[in-house]
Structures are given as C-alpha cells and as structure tokens.
N, C-alpha and C positions, 0 to 999 in steps of 0.2 A: 685240590687240584684243581677244584675251580678258585680258590682266595691265588692261587697260581697264577692262573691265566688271566684272573684279573690284573694283579700285580704287573705281568707282563705287558700288557696292554696297555698300561696307565705311562709304563716307562716308557713305552715305544712313544705313545703320545706326546710325553714330557719331551725326548729328546730329539722328537723329528722336529717341534719346534725351536728348539737351539739351534738346528742346521741351519746352512746358508749357503749360496750360491760361490764357490771359488773355481778362478782361474790357474793351469799351470800347463806348461811345458816342458819336453825332458830339455834337461840343460839349461833352461830358461833363469834367469836371474830374476830377481825385484826391480833390479834398474829396467832391463828389457821392458817386462812388464808393463812397470808403468808408462816408460816411453811410447808402447805399442799400444795401450791403453788413451792414451792420449789421444794420438795420432787417430786411432777410427773414431774419436767420441768426436773430433775435429771434423774430421770425415764428413759423418752424418749426423752433423747438428742441422737443426733446423736457423735459421738465423734471427730470433726471438728468443729470447730466456726470460722466461718469468720465474716466482719465488715457486710456483707450484711445480711447475714443468721446466726440467732442465734443456728439454728441446733435442733431446737425441732419439732416433728412432733406434729401439734397444735391438729387434730385430738384427737390423742391418749391422749397430754396432757388434753382436753377437758375432754373426757371416765374416764379418774381418776380423776380429779376434783367428777365428778358429781360420781362416785361411792363411794366418800368420803360424799357423803351428798349434795352439792351443784348445785344452779341451776344457768342458766345463762340468764339474760336479757338484753335487750336495756334499759339503762337509758339516762334522760338528763343528763347534769352535773350543778352544782354537786349532784352527786347521794346520795339520802339520807343515813342515818347511819346505819350499816351493809352491803353497799354493796361493794366490793373491786376490784380495776381491775387487773387482774391477765395477762399474758404474752398474746399478742395479734399484 
C-alpha cells in the first residue's frame, strides 16, 4: 500500500513538471490565436526589448486574450488540438 502511494506521488510530481499553459477558444483556429496573441503582445509591449526581457506585461497580455474569449489552462504535452501556446 505504501509503495503504491509513493508511486502515485512520484507520477504526479513528474507529470506536473511536463505541463505547460495553453490557450483555447471555442471554434477558434490556430491562425486566429496566433494573430490575436501577436496583437495582444504588441498592445501591451514596453518600448524596449532585451535578450532577457521581451517587454510584455504578462498580466495585461493574459487579460487581452481573455477579453477576446480565450481561456488559459495547464495541459500535459502534447496538448490536444485546439490548444495553443502563448507568450509565456
């Protein structure tokens, strides 16, 4: 019993490390998402970009996508069709 519990804990820890955030919108296409993602990133970008900081206000970027009808969820990779990676 104890070994099963340990195995479940280890599986959960390993699988959660492979999960990343993805965006989706009912009926949305990859082209629409990438267009909306780029528009939102441009809208909330700082005027300077460095190698370390892309100059995007993450909270404002996420809010912009939510206003366009997208939801953000953590998914195991590879994510199911209809889920897209944003600027994270």
